[in-house]
C-alpha atoms as an extended CHARMM CRD file, in Angstrom:
* protein
*
        66  EXT
         1         1  MET       CA            -15.6090000000        2.4050000000      -10.8440000000  PROA      1               0.0000000000
         2         2  ASP       CA            -16.2830000000       -0.3320000000       -8.2990000000  PROA      2               0.0000000000
         3         3  ILE       CA            -13.3120000000       -2.1640000000       -6.8650000000  PROA      3               0.0000000000
         4         4  MET       CA            -13.4080000000       -5.8940000000       -6.2300000000  PROA      4               0.0000000000
         5         5  LYS       CA            -15.5050000000       -6.8970000000       -3.2530000000  PROA      5               0.0000000000
         6         6  LYS       CA            -13.3880000000       -9.9430000000       -2.3030000000  PROA      6               0.0000000000
         7         7  PHE       CA             -9.7670000000      -10.7720000000       -2.9980000000  PROA      7               0.0000000000
         8         8  ARG       CA             -7.8370000000      -13.6980000000       -1.5430000000  PROA      8               0.0000000000
         9         9  GLY       CA            -10.8150000000      -14.5440000000        0.6530000000  PROA      9               0.0000000000
        10        10  LYS       CA            -11.0240000000      -11.1340000000        2.3660000000  PROA      10              0.0000000000
        11        11  GLU       CA            -13.4290000000       -8.2920000000        1.7950000000  PROA      11              0.0000000000
        12        12  VAL       CA            -11.7640000000       -5.3030000000        0.1630000000  PROA      12              0.0000000000
        13        13  ILE       CA            -12.7230000000       -2.0190000000        1.8420000000  PROA      13              0.0000000000
        14        14  GLY       CA            -10.4860000000        0.2390000000       -0.2220000000  PROA      14              0.0000000000
        15        15  TRP       CA             -6.9870000000        0.9200000000       -1.4450000000  PROA      15              0.0000000000
        16        16  ARG       CA             -4.1920000000        3.3590000000       -0.6510000000  PROA      16              0.0000000000
        17        17  GLY       CA             -1.2700000000        4.6220000000       -2.6580000000  PROA      17              0.0000000000
        18        18  LEU       CA              1.8070000000        5.7750000000       -0.7340000000  PROA      18              0.0000000000
        19        19  GLU       CA              4.8710000000        7.5390000000       -2.1210000000  PROA      19              0.0000000000
        20        20  ALA       CA              8.2120000000        8.5590000000       -0.6270000000  PROA      20              0.0000000000
        21        21  SER       CA             11.6480000000        9.7350000000       -1.6970000000  PROA      21              0.0000000000
        22        22  THR       CA             13.4460000000        6.9740000000        0.2330000000  PROA      22              0.0000000000
        23        23  LEU       CA             12.6540000000        3.3230000000        0.7780000000  PROA      23              0.0000000000
        24        24  ASN       CA             12.9950000000        3.7920000000        4.5550000000  PROA      24              0.0000000000
        25        25  GLU       CA             10.3930000000        6.5750000000        4.5230000000  PROA      25              0.0000000000
        26        26  LEU       CA              8.0330000000        4.4020000000        2.4590000000  PROA      26              0.0000000000
        27        27  MET       CA              8.3860000000        1.5320000000        4.9190000000  PROA      27              0.0000000000
        28        28  GLN       CA              7.5970000000        3.8720000000        7.8440000000  PROA      28              0.0000000000
        29        29  LYS       CA              4.4350000000        5.0630000000        6.0910000000  PROA      29              0.0000000000
        30        30  THR       CA              3.4810000000        1.4700000000        5.2590000000  PROA      30              0.0000000000
        31        31  ASN       CA              3.9920000000        0.3260000000        8.8640000000  PROA      31              0.0000000000
        32        32  LYS       CA              1.7960000000        3.1610000000       10.1300000000  PROA      32              0.0000000000
        33        33  LEU       CA             -0.9660000000        2.1200000000        7.7280000000  PROA      33              0.0000000000
        34        34  MET       CA             -0.6500000000       -1.4970000000        8.9080000000  PROA      34              0.0000000000
        35        35  GLU       CA             -1.6360000000       -0.3480000000       12.4150000000  PROA      35              0.0000000000
        36        36  GLU       CA             -5.0790000000        0.6150000000       11.0770000000  PROA      36              0.0000000000
        37        37  PHE       CA             -5.7820000000       -1.9810000000        8.3820000000  PROA      37              0.0000000000
        38        38  ASP       CA             -4.9650000000       -5.5030000000        7.2580000000  PROA      38              0.0000000000
        39        39  PHE       CA             -3.2590000000       -5.6870000000        3.9010000000  PROA      39              0.0000000000
        40        40  ILE       CA             -4.6560000000       -8.0430000000        1.2710000000  PROA      40              0.0000000000
        41        41  ASP       CA             -2.0720000000       -7.3570000000       -1.4090000000  PROA      41              0.0000000000
        42        42  THR       CA              0.7350000000       -4.8890000000       -2.0940000000  PROA      42              0.0000000000
        43        43  GLN       CA              2.5060000000       -3.7720000000       -5.2520000000  PROA      43              0.0000000000
        44        44  TYR       CA              5.7960000000       -1.9150000000       -4.7550000000  PROA      44              0.0000000000
        45        45  SER       CA              7.6490000000        0.0290000000       -7.4160000000  PROA      45              0.0000000000
        46        46  SER       CA             10.6440000000        2.3270000000       -7.6630000000  PROA      46              0.0000000000
        47        47  HSD       CA             11.3440000000        5.0520000000      -10.1890000000  PROA      47              0.0000000000
        48        48  THR       CA             14.4590000000        6.9740000000      -11.1140000000  PROA      48              0.0000000000
        49        49  TYR       CA             14.3740000000       10.1530000000      -13.1560000000  PROA      49              0.0000000000
        50        50  ARG       CA             17.3940000000       12.4080000000      -13.6070000000  PROA      50              0.0000000000
        51        51  ASN       CA             19.2380000000       10.8320000000      -10.6770000000  PROA      51              0.0000000000
        52        52  ALA       CA             16.2730000000       11.3080000000       -8.3250000000  PROA      52              0.0000000000
        53        53  SER       CA             14.5400000000        8.2210000000       -6.9920000000  PROA      53              0.0000000000
        54        54  SER       CA             11.0530000000        7.7440000000       -5.6630000000  PROA      54              0.0000000000
        55        55  TYR       CA              9.3260000000        4.7030000000       -4.2150000000  PROA      55              0.0000000000
        56        56  SER       CA              5.6460000000        3.8570000000       -4.1580000000  PROA      56              0.0000000000
        57        57  VAL       CA              3.2520000000        1.1570000000       -3.0460000000  PROA      57              0.0000000000
        58        58  ILE       CA             -0.3850000000        0.4270000000       -3.7830000000  PROA      58              0.0000000000
        59        59  VAL       CA             -2.1710000000       -1.4960000000       -1.0490000000  PROA      59              0.0000000000
        60        60  LEU       CA             -5.5470000000       -3.2780000000       -1.0140000000  PROA      60              0.0000000000
        61        61  LEU       CA             -7.0650000000       -2.8390000000        2.4370000000  PROA      61              0.0000000000
        62        62  ALA       CA             -9.2760000000       -5.0320000000        4.6280000000  PROA      62              0.0000000000
        63        63  GLU       CA            -10.8040000000       -4.4900000000        8.0600000000  PROA      63              0.0000000000
        64        64  LYS       CA             -8.3300000000       -5.1070000000       10.8720000000  PROA      64              0.0000000000
        65        65  GLU       CA             -8.9630000000       -8.5000000000       12.4450000000  PROA      65              0.0000000000
        66        66  ASP       CA             -8.5700000000       -8.8450000000       16.2130000000  PROA      66              0.0000000000
């Protein structure tokens, strides 16, 4: 399946899904990814199942602009 070529005026080069057991850990992973790519859009979510929480984000990526 082809992903969109352009979104919000930027060329989409891919997407990443990140998951973590704490929000702090998810933010650290997200910040590390931001060093390599520009983000076009993000969608965060949190889940709780049997008193255990997890956090995730899906990110559309663009080439890093100088």
